C-alpha positions in Angstrom: -77.3 -99.3 -57.9 -78.7 -95.7 -57.2 -81.0 -94.0 -54.0 -81.8 -90.4 -53.4 -79.7 -91.1 -50.8 -76.4 -91.4 -52.9 -77.1 -88.0 -55.3 -75.1 -85.5 -54.9 -77.1 -81.6 -56.3 -74.4 -79.4 -56.3 -76.0 -75.6 -57.4 -75.6 -74.4 -61.2 -73.5 -71.5 -61.4 -72.2 -69.1 -63.9 -69.2 -71.5 -62.5 -70.2 -73.8 -64.0 -70.5 -72.0 -66.9 -69.1 -71.3 -70.4 -69.9 -69.4 -73.4 -72.7 -67.9 -71.4 -72.4 -64.1 -70.8 -75.5 -63.9 -68.2 -77.4 -65.8 -65.9 -81.5 -65.1 -65.7 -82.6 -66.7 -62.1 -85.9 -68.5 -63.9 -88.6 -69.5 -61.4 -87.3 -73.1 -62.5 -83.5 -72.6 -62.2 -81.2 -70.4 -64.3 -81.5 -69.2 -68.1 -77.9 -69.1 -70.0 -78.4 -65.9 -72.1 -75.5 -64.8 -74.7 -76.3 -61.3 -74.4 -76.0 -59.1 -71.1 -79.3 -58.2 -69.5 -78.4 -54.3 -70.8 -78.3 -55.3 -73.9 -81.3 -57.7 -73.7 -83.3 -54.8 -72.9 -82.2 -52.3 -75.6 -83.8 -55.4 -78.3 -87.1 -55.1 -79.0 -87.0 -57.6 -81.6 -88.9 -61.1 -80.8 -86.4 -63.5 -82.9 -83.4 -62.0 -81.8 -84.6 -62.8 -77.9 -85.4 -66.1 -79.1 -82.0 -66.9 -80.5 -80.2 -65.2 -77.9 -82.0 -67.2 -75.1 -80.6 -70.6 -77.3 -77.9 -71.9 -75.8 -75.4 -72.7 -78.7 -71.7 -72.9 -77.7 -73.1 -72.9 -73.8 -71.8 -75.9 -71.9 -72.0 -76.9 -68.3 -68.3 -77.6 -67.5 -67.1 -79.2 -64.1 -65.1 -81.9 -62.7 -65.8 -85.0 -60.8 -65.4 -88.4 -60.2 -69.0 -89.1 -61.2 -69.9 -92.3 -63.0 -73.6 -90.9 -63.0 -74.8 -87.4 -64.3 -78.4 -86.3 -64.8 -79.5 -82.9 -65.4 -83.2 -81.5 -65.0 -83.6 -78.8 -67.4 -87.4 -77.0 -68.7 -86.1 -76.6 -72.4 -88.4 -74.4 -74.8 -89.3 -76.0 -78.3 -90.2 -74.5 -82.0 -92.8 -76.1 -84.3 -93.4 -74.3 -87.2 -96.9 -74.3 -88.9 -97.1 -75.8 -91.8 -94.1 -78.3 -91.5 -93.0 -81.4 -90.4 -92.2 -81.4 -86.9 -88.1 -80.7 -85.3 -86.3 -82.9 -83.4 -85.8 -82.7 -79.7 -83.1 -80.9 -79.0 -80.1 -82.6 -78.4 -76.6 -82.4 -75.2 -72.9 -83.6 -76.0 -70.8 -85.4 -73.3 -67.1 -84.5 -73.6 -65.2 -86.3 -70.5 -61.9 -84.8 -70.9 -62.4 -83.6 -74.4 -63.8 -86.7 -76.2 -67.3 -87.4 -77.0 -68.8 -89.1 -74.6 -72.7 -89.4 -75.2 -75.9 -87.3 -76.7 -79.1 -87.3 -75.1 -82.1 -85.4 -75.7 -85.1 -84.2 -73.4 -88.5 -84.7 -74.2 -90.3 -82.8 -71.9 -90.5 -79.1 -71.9 -92.6 -75.6 -73.0 -94.2 -75.4 -77.4 -93.4 -72.2 -79.0 -95.7 -72.5 -81.9 -94.4 -70.1 -85.0 -96.7 -69.1 -88.1 -94.0 -67.5 -90.3 -96.6 -66.3 -92.9 -98.0 -64.0 -90.0 -95.6 -64.2 -87.5 -97.7 -64.7 -85.5 -96.7 -67.2 -82.0 -98.1 -69.4 -79.2 -96.7 -71.0 -75.8 -97.4 -73.8 -74.1 -96.1 -74.1 -70.8 -94.8 -78.7 -70.0 -92.7 -80.6 -68.2 -89.3 -80.0 -66.3 -87.3 -83.4 -67.8 -84.2 -85.4 -67.7 -81.2 -86.1 -68.8 -79.1 -89.7 -67.6 -75.6 -90.1 -68.7 -74.1 -93.4 -67.1 -71.3 -95.7 -66.9 -69.0 -92.8 -66.8 -65.3 -93.8 -66.1 -64.2 -93.9 -62.2 -61.7 -91.3 -61.8 -61.0 -87.5 -61.6 -62.0 -85.9 -65.1 -63.7 -83.2 -66.7 -66.8 -83.1 -68.3 -68.8 -81.0 -70.6 -72.3 -80.7 -71.5 -72.8 -79.4 -74.4 -76.4 -77.0 -74.4 -78.5 -78.0 -77.1 -77.9 -74.9 -79.6 -81.3 -74.4 -80.8 -83.7 -74.5 -77.6 -83.9 -72.3 -75.2 -83.0 -74.4 -72.0 -83.7 -74.0 -68.2 -81.4 -75.6 -66.0 -83.5 -76.5 -63.0 -81.4 -79.2 -61.1 -77.2 -80.8 -61.5 -76.8 -84.6 -59.8 -74.4 -86.9 -59.5 -73.2 -89.5 -58.0 -69.8 -87.7 -56.5 -68.6 -84.7 -55.4 -68.2 -81.3 -58.2 -66.4 -78.8 -58.6 -66.1 -75.7 -61.7 -63.0 -76.9 -63.8 -59.9 -75.2 -63.8 -59.3 -71.8 -65.5 -57.9 -73.4 -69.1 -55.0 -72.1 -70.8 -56.6 -72.0 -74.2 -56.8 -69.3 -75.5 -60.7 -67.6 -76.0 -62.2 -67.4 -79.9 -65.6 -64.5 -79.4 -67.2 -64.9 -82.4 -70.6 -63.1 -84.2 -72.2 -64.0 -86.9 -75.8 -65.3 -88.1 -78.0 -68.0 -87.9 -75.5 -70.5 -90.2 -72.8 -69.3 -86.3 -75.9 -70.3 -84.5 -75.5 -73.7 -85.4 -79.1 -73.7 -88.1 -79.4 -77.3 -89.1 -76.1 -78.1 -87.4 -76.2 -82.6 -85.9 -75.7 -81.6 -82.6 -74.0 -78.9 -80.4 -70.6 -79.8 -80.9 -71.5 -80.1 -84.4 -72.3 -76.0 -85.4 -69.5 -75.1 -87.3 -67.9 -72.7 -85.1 -67.7 -75.3 -82.5 -66.0 -78.0 -84.7 -63.3 -74.9 -85.5 -62.8 -74.2 -81.5 -62.4 -78.3 -81.0 -60.1 -78.9 -83.6 -58.3 -75.7 -82.6 -58.4 -75.9 -79.1 -60.2 -72.9 -78.3 -62.9 -71.8 -76.2 -65.6 -70.7 -78.0 -67.7 -67.6 -76.9 -71.0 -68.0 -79.9 -72.5 -65.5 -80.9 -73.9 -66.4 -83.6 -77.5 -64.6 -83.3 -79.8 -66.7 -85.9 -81.3 -63.8 -88.2 -79.9 -61.2 -86.2 -76.1 -60.5 -87.2 -77.2 -57.0 -88.7 -74.5 -54.8 -87.2 -76.9 -53.4 -84.1 -74.5 -51.2 -81.9 -75.2 -53.4 -78.8 -73.8 -56.2 -79.9 -70.3 -54.3 -81.1 -70.5 -53.4 -77.2 -70.9 -56.8 -76.0 -68.3 -57.6 -78.5 -65.9 -54.7 -77.1 -67.0 -55.3 -73.4 -66.0 -59.5 -73.4 -62.5 -60.8 -72.9 -61.2 -62.3 -75.5 -57.9 -63.6 -77.0 -59.6 -63.6 -80.4 -62.5 -62.1 -82.4 -64.5 -62.6 -86.0 -67.3 -61.4 -87.2 -68.8 -62.7 -90.0 -71.2 -60.1 -91.6 -73.6 -60.1 -94.6 -76.9 -63.0 -94.9 -78.9 -61.3 -92.4 -77.9 -58.1 -93.7 -79.5 -59.4 -97.5 -82.5 -61.6 -96.9 -83.8 -58.6 -94.5 -83.3 -56.1 -96.3 -82.8 -54.2 -93.6 -80.0 -51.2 -94.9 -78.7 -50.0 -98.6 -75.1 -49.7 -99.3 -74.9 -45.9 -98.3 -75.1 -47.7 -94.4 -74.2 -50.7 -94.5 -70.8 -48.8 -95.0 -70.4 -46.1 -92.0 -72.0 -49.1 -90.0 -69.6 -51.5 -90.6 -67.0 -49.0 -89.3 -68.6 -48.0 -86.5 -69.1 -51.7 -85.8 -65.3 -52.3 -86.1 -64.6 -49.2 -84.6 -66.4 -50.0 -81.3 -65.5 -53.3 -81.4 -61.7 -51.5 -81.0 -62.5 -50.0 -78.0 -62.2 -52.4 -75.6 -60.1 -54.8 -77.7 -57.2 -52.4 -79.4 -54.9 -54.8 -80.4 -56.8 -58.5 -80.5 -56.7 -60.4 -84.2 -59.9 -59.6 -85.7 -61.1 -61.3 -88.7 -63.9 -59.7 -90.8 -65.4 -63.3 -92.6 -68.0 -62.5 -96.0 -70.7 -64.7 -96.6 -71.0 -68.4 -98.0 -72.0 -69.2 -100.9 -75.8 -68.3 -100.8 -76.6 -68.8 -104.7 -80.3 -67.2 -104.4 -78.6 -64.3 -102.7 -75.8 -63.5 -105.3 -77.1 -61.4 -107.4 -80.7 -61.0 -106.1 -81.7 -58.4 -103.0 -83.5 -59.4 -100.2 -85.8 -60.1 -98.8 -86.0 -63.5 -98.4 -89.4 -65.3 -97.6 -90.5 -69.0 -96.5 -92.1 -70.9 -98.9 -94.0 -74.1 -97.0 -95.9 -74.9 -100.3 -94.1 -79.0 -100.8 -94.4 -79.2 -97.1 -90.8 -79.0 -95.9 -89.1 -75.4 -95.5 -87.2 -73.1 -98.5 -86.4 -69.9 -98.7 -86.8 -67.7 -102.3 -85.0 -64.2 -103.1 -87.9 -61.6 -103.3 -86.1 -58.5 -104.4 -85.1 -57.5 -108.2 -81.7 -58.1 -109.6 -82.2 -54.2 -111.0 -82.4 -53.0 -107.6 -78.6 -53.3 -107.4 -78.7 -49.9 -108.8 -80.5 -48.3 -106.1 -77.7 -49.7 -103.8 -80.2 -52.5 -102.3 -77.5 -55.3 -100.8 -77.0 -58.4 -102.3 -74.1 -61.0 -101.7 -71.2 -60.3 -104.5 -71.5 -56.3 -103.5 -71.2 -57.3 -99.3 -68.0 -59.2 -100.5 -66.2 -56.6 -102.1 -67.4 -53.8 -99.9 -65.9 -56.1 -96.9 -62.9 -56.5 -98.5 -62.7 -52.9 -99.2 -62.9 -51.8 -96.0 -60.6 -54.6 -94.6 -58.0 -53.7 -96.7 -58.3 -49.6 -95.8 -58.1 -49.9 -91.7 -55.3 -52.8 -91.9 -53.0 -49.9 -93.1 -53.2 -48.7 -89.7 -54.3 -52.2 -88.0 -52.1 -54.8 -88.8 -53.9 -57.5 -86.4 -57.3 -56.5 -88.8 -57.8 -59.7 -91.0 -59.9 -60.3 -93.8 -61.8 -63.8 -95.1 -63.8 -64.2 -97.8 -67.0 -66.6 -97.4 -66.4 -68.4 -100.5 -63.2 -70.0 -99.0 -65.5 -71.8 -96.2 -68.1 -72.4 -98.5 -68.0 -71.7 -102.8 -69.4 -72.8 -106.3 -67.4 -76.5 -105.6 -68.4 -77.0 -102.4 -72.5 -76.3 -103.4 -71.8 -78.5 -106.5 -71.2 -81.3 -103.9 -73.4 -80.2 -100.4 -76.5 -77.8 -101.7 -78.2 -75.5 -98.7 -81.6 -78.0 -98.2 -83.3 -75.1 -98.2 -81.7 -72.3 -100.3 -80.1 -70.6 -97.2 -78.9 -72.8 -94.9 -76.1 -75.6 -94.3 -77.1 -79.1 -93.1 -75.0 -81.5 -91.0 -71.9 -82.8 -93.5 -72.0 -78.4 -95.0 -71.5 -77.2 -90.9 -69.3 -79.8 -90.8 -66.7 -78.8 -93.7 -67.2 -75.1 -92.7 -65.9 -75.7 -89.5 -62.9 -78.1 -91.3 -62.1 -75.2 -93.8 -62.2 -72.7 -90.9 -59.4 -74.1 -88.8 -57.3 -75.1 -91.5 -57.3 -71.8 -93.1 -57.9 -69.3 -89.7 -55.8 -71.4 -86.6 -53.2 -72.7 -89.2 -49.5 -71.0 -89.5 -49.8 -68.2 -91.4 -53.7 -67.7 -90.6 -55.1 -65.0 -88.8 -54.9 -66.6 -85.5 -52.0 -68.8 -85.8 -50.9 -69.7 -82.8 -48.1 -66.9 -81.1 -44.6 -68.8 -80.5 -44.1 -69.6 -76.7 
């Protein structure tokens, strides 16, 4: 039986975290961030502030003989006015790289969002405790993947044996940027978001800058990618530019060039993959913006643009795919480490016939698994953009 005298409390520091680019000290503990403080200071958008503080791909990683682990956290849960309650965020436990448990924290703060007006209301709640028991009594590498869709303050880590940072891995570091689909949208858990599926299959270390609603070619995001050490980099561009209707083709092309130029300032020779949008039928030929629809008691989205507006430079997914392919082909003549992947190879018409997007915009859990498997097969396999170098 464990008593207070048996527990060892280990301070949670950046040394125990992977996938976070910054750690903020709060009144409760530490808050992992996926954008550095200087980039957050340049942002004025509440959606991005929420997205980057949700620890998609972030995990506690340490070595221990502990058979019992407790983690106190303070999550911030989202409630959407008019929509059914969202499930509690999940924490995935891996022991020596294998799934060993999953749980959630039911306590926490609440952020109520009215998507029709954009208003929000925040209510404070209590800290909750996560507990994993029955772990093997031997030295082992432990990973606790944090909820991809809940801002999570880490308060305390307790174990029945000492904890030390895991040794540095010789795995390649994969830095990825994308939209809510890369962030995780409606995946089954933090290791089931498609970038995590691909990373675990390919045995690489993931840093996920999938930022829900915020893959908008922001210069501070490009500089963050530039400044983050990585062996492999991918950027998935398109859907947010359409569904937020933030620019026309005239601005899109130089913005993509500028984004790539900035990344290349810090990573001149790193394999860099540009991924175009997966299939989204409502925006293939119809521009944005997208609008939420809760009329049937569940969230769906609809395209509000007019296909005729393409003539004036409005963006659709087909337009973006064609332009990204052209840009990469042009630049690759002088940049042999720059690659392109058509997003329809990750999720196309045949996939949509079997696994349609439930809300017209985001993939479900099964589709996340499919996209991750397709990415691993096409990008990390022999002949792909991230083919392992022979040793």
